[in-house]
VOGU-3710 file (C-alpha; in Angstrom, 3 decimals, decimal comma):
1> mtksasdgrr> -19,907/23,729/-25,849  -18,978/25,835/-22,924  -21,430/26,994/-20,201  -21,819/30,874/-19,684  -20,605/32,558/-16,467  -24,237/33,433/-15,827  -25,264/29,930/-14,935  -22,813/29,768/-12,022  -20,894/27,149/-13,746  -16,987/27,589/-14,490
11> pvrdrpladl> -16,219/27,297/-18,413  -15,219/23,672/-19,808  -12,042/25,204/-20,567  -10,911/25,962/-16,725  -11,290/22,246/-16,123  -7,700/21,293/-17,094  -6,498/23,974/-14,545  -8,905/22,748/-11,626  -7,732/19,364/-12,518  -4,111/20,253/-11,743
21> lrdiagnpfr> -4,697/22,213/-8,777  -6,776/19,229/-7,374  -3,409/16,945/-7,914  -1,137/19,500/-6,148  -3,261/20,978/-3,418  -5,693/17,626/-2,622  -8,879/18,311/-0,953  -8,287/20,680/2,002  -11,351/19,072/3,891  -9,972/15,894/3,474
31> pvrmnmswla> -5,938/16,052/3,926  -3,764/12,972/2,902  -3,278/10,663/6,112  -0,530/8,120/5,774  -0,589/4,991/7,945  3,262/4,202/8,827  2,553/0,550/7,997  2,217/1,480/4,503  5,299/3,413/4,434  7,156/0,592/6,148
41> wttdtvvrma> 5,608/-2,411/4,103  8,191/-4,715/2,439  11,314/-2,714/3,267  9,844/0,916/2,250  8,677/-0,204/-1,061  5,791/2,596/-1,136  8,329/5,133/-0,682  11,099/4,012/-2,835  8,222/3,839/-5,857  7,263/7,321/-4,638
51> raiyeerrwe> 10,572/8,858/-4,803  11,139/7,243/-8,210  7,975/8,540/-9,161  8,950/12,103/-8,020  12,523/12,154/-9,184  12,250/10,554/-12,814  8,584/12,360/-13,408  7,076/8,818/-14,056  3,663/9,716/-13,183  2,546/7,258/-15,704
61> dlpvlgdale> 3,666/4,671/-12,733  0,950/6,099/-10,359  -1,353/3,457/-10,931  1,345/1,159/-9,837  1,992/3,000/-6,554  -1,913/2,626/-5,790  -1,513/-1,025/-6,059  1,416/-1,164/-3,793  -0,518/0,868/-1,498  -3,472/-1,265/-1,302
71> eagcndavll> -1,297/-4,376/-1,119  0,548/-2,398/1,863  -2,990/-2,358/3,424  -4,234/1,156/2,442  -8,118/0,779/2,003  -8,764/5,252/1,738  -10,379/4,579/-1,930  -9,814/8,694/-2,567  -6,183/7,899/-2,296  -6,412/4,886/-4,177
81> thcrgpgpht> -8,545/6,567/-6,827  -6,514/9,272/-7,458  -3,411/7,295/-8,004  -5,161/5,099/-10,633  -6,901/7,986/-11,994  -5,905/9,780/-15,371  -4,515/12,920/-13,576  -3,059/15,321/-14,819  -0,414/14,597/-12,258  2,762/16,469/-11,564
91> rgcavvdall> 5,355/17,244/-9,105  3,633/18,641/-6,164  1,170/15,858/-6,276  -0,368/15,798/-2,803  -0,262/12,042/-2,422  3,189/11,694/-3,718  4,443/14,692/-1,345  2,629/12,888/1,867  4,451/9,510/0,980  7,996/11,268/0,671
101> grp> 6,965/13,526/3,913  6,799/16,681/2,153  4,314/19,668/3,650
//
């Protein structure tokens, strides 16, 4: 059952689009910040994983990237939850782009 527009809530059918937008844009009030030590961990493992996920469109590997970030010292719960979450994930993912140094 969808909510009506009169109650101030978006219809349930808009949720997938909103989730995709959050994946790409992230939270504008809390931008993704990368720690250089995470990026350099074990000879750039995190960056190499992010690049492979991006180039090969292996979005199902984002939870593994989250584990690698945590092992590298990341304790940002929002970032780790995003990586380990169900998605949707796509090219333009704010976390992967930040790891790759993309604007």
